[in-house]
C-alpha positions as YAML, in Angstrom:
chain: A
units: angstrom
residues:
- id: 1
  name: MET
  ca: [4.69, 18.50, 10.82]
- id: 2
  name: ASP
  ca: [4.94, 15.20, 12.69]
- id: 3
  name: LYS
  ca: [1.22, 14.56, 12.15]
- id: 4
  name: ALA
  ca: [1.62, 15.06, 8.40]
- id: 5
  name: LYS
  ca: [4.61, 12.71, 8.33]
- id: 6
  name: GLY
  ca: [2.67, 10.07, 10.26]
- id: 7
  name: PHE
  ca: [-0.23, 10.40, 7.82]
- id: 8
  name: TYR
  ca: [2.17, 10.03, 4.88]
- id: 9
  name: GLU
  ca: [3.78, 6.91, 6.38]
- id: 10
  name: ASP
  ca: [0.35, 5.39, 7.07]
- id: 11
  name: ALA
  ca: [-0.84, 6.13, 3.53]
- id: 12
  name: LYS
  ca: [2.38, 4.62, 2.12]
- id: 13
  name: GLU
  ca: [1.77, 1.38, 4.01]
- id: 14
  name: LYS
  ca: [-1.84, 1.20, 2.80]
- id: 15
  name: VAL
  ca: [-0.74, 1.77, -0.79]
- id: 16
  name: ALA
  ca: [1.88, -0.97, -0.46]
- id: 17
  name: ASP
  ca: [-0.79, -3.38, 0.83]
- id: 18
  name: VAL
  ca: [-3.07, -2.56, -2.12]
- id: 19
  name: VAL
  ca: [-0.21, -3.00, -4.61]
- id: 20
  name: ILE
  ca: [0.78, -6.36, -3.11]
- id: 21
  name: ASP
  ca: [-2.86, -7.51, -3.13]
- id: 22
  name: ALA
  ca: [-3.25, -6.46, -6.79]
- id: 23
  name: LYS
  ca: [-0.04, -8.28, -7.76]
- id: 24
  name: GLN
  ca: [-1.22, -11.48, -6.06]
- id: 25
  name: LYS
  ca: [-4.56, -11.29, -7.92]
- id: 26
  name: LEU
  ca: [-2.73, -10.85, -11.22]
- id: 27
  name: ASP
  ca: [-0.44, -13.79, -10.40]
- id: 28
  name: ASP
  ca: [-3.49, -15.98, -9.67]
- id: 29
  name: LYS
  ca: [-4.85, -15.34, -13.17]
- id: 30
  name: HIS
  ca: [-1.72, -16.68, -14.88]
...
């Protein structure tokens, strides 16, 4: 159970990084 939770938390952080990166790229276009 702990391993699954750790994987979920790690995936959540990676998704957040991708979202932030995508937002910055969109902001650069404007």
